[in-house]
Each structure stands twice: as C-alpha cells, then as structure tokens.
N, C-alpha and C positions, 0 to 999 in steps of 0.2 A: 504494500500500500504506500502510495506517495505521501510526502509530508503535507502537501496542500489539500489533500482529500479529507472530507469529514467522516468521522467514524460512525458507522450505522449498525443497526441491530444485527443484520445478516452477516456482518463482518466479524462479529464476536466469536471466539472459540477458546476452549480452555488451554491453559499453558501446557507445554510439552511435559509429559510425565505426571500430570495432575489426575488424569483418569486412568484407573487400572482395571483391566479386564477381570471379571469374576472367575474364580476357579471352578471349572466344570468337572465334577468328579464322575467316575465311572466311564471315562473315555480312553482307557488304556494307561499303562504304567508311565509312558513318556510324559503325560500331562497330569501327573499326580492322580492316577487312577484310584489308588488306595481302596478303601472299603466302601465307598459310595453311600455313606450314611447308614450302612447296615451293622456297624459295630465290628467287633473282632470275630474270631472263629465261632462256629456253632451252627445249630440247626436253622436258625432264622437267617443266617448269612447265606447258607447254601440253598435254601429252599424256603417255602412258606408253610406255615401250619394252617390247617383247615379251621374255619370258624367254629368256635365252641371247644377247641382243644385247650386243655389246661395243664399241659406239661406232663401228662400221665396220671395226674390226679383224676378221680372219678368226676366227670363233668356234671355241671348243674342239671342239665337236661336228663341225665340218667339217675341223679340223686332224688329228683322229685317223682312223686307217684304219677301214674298215667291218669289221664282224664277219663272218667267213666261216663256212660250214657251218650245221648245224642241230642241235637236240637230238632224239635218237631217243626217241620216246615209248614204244617197246617194249623199251628196254634193260633187261636183268635184272641187278639189283645183288645179289650174293651176300653173305651173312654168312660170314666165314671163321673157321675154327677149326683150329689146328695139332694134329698128332699128340701133341706134348708136352703140350698142354692136355688132350687126351682121356685120356692116361695119368694126369694129375693127378686128373681128375674121376672116372675109372673105373679104379682101379688093378687091379681083378680082371678087367678085360676084359668079355667077354660081348657080348650083343646090345644095341646102342645105337641108338635111334630119335631123331627130331627132338624128340619130346615129352619124352624123357629129358634132352636138352640144354637145353630150355626150362625144365624143372623145376629143373635145377641152376643156372640163371641164366647159362649160357654164351652163349646166343643168344636172340633175341627171336622172337616169333611172326609178324612182319610180312614176312619175306623168306626165300627159300630158303637152304640151308646148303651150304657147300663145305668139304671137309677138305683142308688143304694139308700138305705133307710135311716141315715143320720139326720135328725131334725124332726120337727112336727109340722103338720099341716091341718088347717081347718077349712081351707078352700078346696073345691073339687077340681081335680086335674083329669083330663082325658088324654092319656099319653098314647101316641101312635108311633110305631116303628122303633120302639126301644125295648130292651130287656129290663127286667126289674127283679131285685132280690125279693125273697119271701117277705122280709120285714117291710120293705118299701111298698110292696103290693098290698099288704094288709093295711098299712097306714093310709094309702091313697084310697082304697076301697072303703075304709071306715069313714073317710071324709066325704064320701059320695062320688068318688071318681072311678076311673077304670084304666086298665093298661092293656094295650094290644100290641103284639110283636110284629104284625105285618105292615 
C-alpha cells in the first residue's frame, strides 16, 4: 500500500504470526494424530460400547423387573361431571344433552360423558346421551328427572 493511500476496512489483516491454525487431531501421526480425544488405551479407545453397557456390571434394564400385563386398546375413558356441577351450569334444570355440556365448556367433544353422584339436586334434569353412576341416577330420578344413554 502506498503512503498517500487511505487505509480502508478491506485492507485490514492480522499481523504475521498472530493467527495460529487449530490443531486437528486424528489426522495421522505427522500432524499430532495422538489419541483424538479418546483418552489412552482401552476398550473405548479401540471401539465403542453399546448403549446400556455398564462395564460388566448387571445393567439397569436387567436389574428391574419386567412389565406385566398389556394396554387395552379398546378401553373407554369417560369424561366425568358431578351433579353439583350440573346444578351450577343449569340451575333451572330441564333437558341437558352432551352438546349443551360442550357449549358450556364443561366437557370436550372427544370422549363420552358420565355423570357421577357428588352433590345434591332439587331441580329435575332430563339427561340425554350420557352414562350415569347408580348414585347419580337415583338422585336425579328422586328429583323428578330421568337419564337416557342414547
């Protein structure tokens, strides 16, 4: 660069010897091949051990007991709602279908509904399309209501 030129950003470069190349291990003995981050002699230097291997100790997956049974793919999971909640949502009673419960945000649309007997009612409910426990059914019928599962 001549003396009369202005120094610009693209002319800048590090001083000679200021930048040193990184040592790349595992590239042969001539370039410090050495152990390539694997430590000294032994099993893990020469090869790899399989996942779960604990050096010959009885591994965890063999120490624990086997899982018994199976998952029933046909199990029906019900969404539950108690009589007390029904009275909160519908204080006037009347006909209550699953669509009404979904509209009020009490249940979701993805599973069948079952009414349980926690709470008391004095208003008559006509429940349609829901299952009910024996205690819930007796309380609803005692108040003058009915339950139909269809």
